[in-house]
C-alpha positions as CSV (number, residue, x, y, z in Angstrom):
1,X,104.2,80.9,96.5
2,X,103.4,81.9,99.9
3,X,101.9,85.3,100.8
4,X,101.9,87.6,104.0
5,X,98.8,90.1,102.9
6,X,98.4,93.1,104.8
7,X,97.0,96.4,105.3
8,X,98.7,98.8,106.5
9,X,97.7,102.8,107.4
10,X,99.5,105.9,108.3
11,X,100.0,106.8,111.6
12,X,98.5,110.5,111.8
13,X,95.8,109.6,109.0
14,X,94.7,106.5,110.6
15,X,91.6,106.2,107.4
16,X,94.9,106.6,104.3
17,X,95.5,102.3,104.4
18,X,97.3,100.6,101.6
19,X,96.9,97.1,100.9
20,X,100.6,95.3,101.1
21,X,101.9,91.5,100.6
22,X,105.7,89.8,101.8
23,X,105.9,86.8,98.8
24,X,107.9,84.2,100.2
25,X,109.2,80.6,98.4
26,X,107.3,77.5,98.9
27,X,108.8,76.0,100.9
28,X,108.5,78.2,103.6
29,X,104.7,76.7,104.0
30,X,101.5,78.9,105.6
31,X,102.7,77.4,108.6
32,X,106.0,79.1,108.6
33,X,103.8,82.6,107.4
34,X,101.9,82.3,110.2
35,X,104.2,81.5,113.1
36,X,107.0,84.5,112.0
37,X,104.7,87.4,110.3
38,X,104.6,89.3,113.5
39,X,108.2,89.3,113.4
40,X,108.3,89.8,109.6
41,X,106.2,93.2,110.6
42,X,107.7,94.6,113.1
43,X,110.8,94.7,110.4
44,X,108.6,95.8,107.7
45,X,107.2,98.9,110.2
46,X,111.1,99.4,111.7
47,X,111.7,100.9,107.8
48,X,108.1,102.5,107.3
49,X,107.9,104.1,110.7
50,X,105.2,106.3,109.4
51,X,102.9,103.1,108.9
52,X,101.0,100.8,111.4
53,X,99.3,97.6,110.7
54,X,96.1,96.8,110.7
55,X,95.9,93.6,110.0
56,X,97.5,91.0,108.0
57,X,96.9,86.9,107.0
58,X,98.8,84.7,105.5
59,X,97.6,82.5,102.2
60,X,98.9,80.4,99.0
61,X,99.1,83.2,96.1
62,X,97.5,81.5,92.7
63,X,100.3,82.2,90.1
64,X,98.6,84.2,87.4
65,X,95.8,85.9,90.1
66,X,95.5,90.1,89.1
67,X,94.4,90.9,93.0
68,X,96.6,90.6,96.4
């Protein structure tokens, strides 16, 4: 699987942040994730208006990985 990993912080309290992720099928590939990440994140922010994305990255997800 390919994961888009990102950190969001509350717009009203920028020191309160959470790690989040969106997972994609392996067929999508890292290049697709990197190319379309901003679009996916904009969609996510539209449905979570209190949050702001602070940083993001795409990477392969290792099955059984405890931490994302």
